[in-house]
C-alpha positions as CSV (number, residue, x, y, z in Angstrom):
1,M,48.3,234.9,22.2
2,A,48.4,231.1,21.7
3,T,49.7,228.9,24.4
4,R,52.3,226.3,23.6
5,K,52.0,222.9,24.9
6,T,55.2,221.7,26.5
7,T,55.9,218.0,26.3
8,K,58.6,216.4,28.4
9,R,61.1,214.4,26.4
10,P,62.1,211.1,28.0
11,R,65.6,211.1,29.4
12,R,68.1,208.9,27.7
13,P,69.5,206.2,29.9
14,V,73.1,206.6,30.9
15,V,75.2,204.0,29.3
16,R,78.4,203.3,31.0
17,K,81.2,201.4,29.5
18,P,82.0,198.1,31.2
19,A,85.1,198.1,33.3
20,E,88.1,196.5,31.8
21,P,88.8,193.1,33.3
22,D,91.8,192.9,35.7
23,T,94.4,190.9,33.9
24,E,95.9,189.7,37.2
25,L,92.7,187.9,38.2
26,L,92.5,186.2,34.8
27,D,95.9,184.6,35.3
28,I,94.9,182.4,38.3
29,P,95.4,178.8,37.6
30,P,92.4,176.5,38.0
31,V,91.8,174.9,41.4
32,N,91.9,171.2,42.0
33,C,88.3,169.8,42.4
34,H,89.3,168.0,45.6
35,V,90.2,171.3,47.2
36,T,86.8,172.9,46.3
37,D,85.0,169.8,47.5
38,S,86.9,169.9,50.8
39,V,86.0,173.5,51.3
40,A,82.4,172.9,50.4
41,Q,82.2,170.0,52.9
42,A,83.8,172.1,55.7
43,N,81.2,174.8,55.1
44,T,78.4,172.3,55.0
45,E,79.7,170.9,58.3
46,V,79.7,174.3,59.9
47,V,76.2,175.0,58.8
48,G,75.0,171.5,60.0
49,V,76.6,171.8,63.4
50,S,75.4,175.3,64.2
51,P,71.9,174.3,65.6
52,A,73.6,171.8,68.0
53,M,76.1,174.5,69.1
54,S,73.3,177.1,69.7
55,T,71.3,174.5,71.7
56,G,74.3,173.7,73.8
57,S,74.9,177.4,74.5
58,L,71.3,177.8,75.5
59,F,71.5,174.8,77.8
60,Q,74.7,176.1,79.4
61,G,73.3,179.5,79.9
62,S,70.0,178.1,81.4
63,S,71.9,175.8,83.8
64,Q,74.2,178.5,85.0
65,S,71.2,180.8,85.6
66,L,69.4,178.1,87.6
67,G,72.5,177.3,89.6
68,L,72.9,180.9,90.5
69,A,69.3,181.1,91.5
70,A,69.7,178.1,93.8
71,L,72.9,179.6,95.3
72,N,71.1,182.9,95.9
73,A,68.2,181.1,97.6
74,T,70.6,179.2,99.9
75,Q,72.5,182.3,100.7
76,A,69.2,184.2,101.6
77,Q,68.1,181.2,103.8
78,Q,71.4,181.3,105.7
79,Q,71.2,185.0,106.2
80,N,67.6,184.6,107.5
81,N,68.7,181.9,110.0
82,I,71.6,184.2,111.2
83,N,69.2,187.1,111.7
84,A,66.7,184.8,113.6
85,Q,69.5,183.5,115.8
86,A,70.8,187.0,116.5
87,S,67.3,188.3,117.4
88,S,66.6,185.3,119.6
89,T,69.9,185.9,121.4
90,V,69.2,189.6,121.9
91,G,65.7,188.8,123.2
92,L,66.9,186.2,125.7
93,T,69.6,188.5,126.9
94,T,67.1,191.2,127.5
95,L,64.8,188.8,129.4
96,Y,67.7,187.6,131.6
97,T,69.0,191.1,132.3
98,V,65.5,192.4,133.3
99,E,65.2,189.5,135.8
100,T,68.6,190.2,137.1
101,A,68.0,193.9,137.5
102,T,64.8,193.2,139.4
103,D,66.6,190.7,141.7
104,T,69.2,193.3,142.3
105,V,66.7,196.0,143.2
106,G,64.8,193.6,145.5
107,T,68.0,192.4,147.2
108,T,69.2,196.0,147.7
109,D,65.9,196.9,149.2
110,I,65.9,193.9,151.6
111,L,69.5,194.6,152.7
112,S,68.8,198.3,153.3
113,R,65.8,197.5,155.5
114,L,67.8,195.0,157.5
115,L,70.6,197.4,158.1
116,N,68.4,200.3,159.0
117,K,66.6,198.4,161.9
């Protein structure tokens, strides 16, 4: 039995009919050249100003971040000073109460000896 060679035929491209033009869009009156020039200038101005605007936004964000960092550093320094003052007060109070307690014990001992004689 002989084998047949099969060859693939190329596909035909799909040809679509162009859409019919919308008649409403064709009835638009022509625009004045001054209007189109004004719109083009406004668009050009927006494109030209955008680098300056982005740089300004960057500077504002950076300055706000640096301001907050300085504020946080000041706040931390104040809290450290308050903690140092509180610990110093507690330490001095402890020193004074130890001395007072010792004086009280000594005075009580002396008075008890005098009264017992």
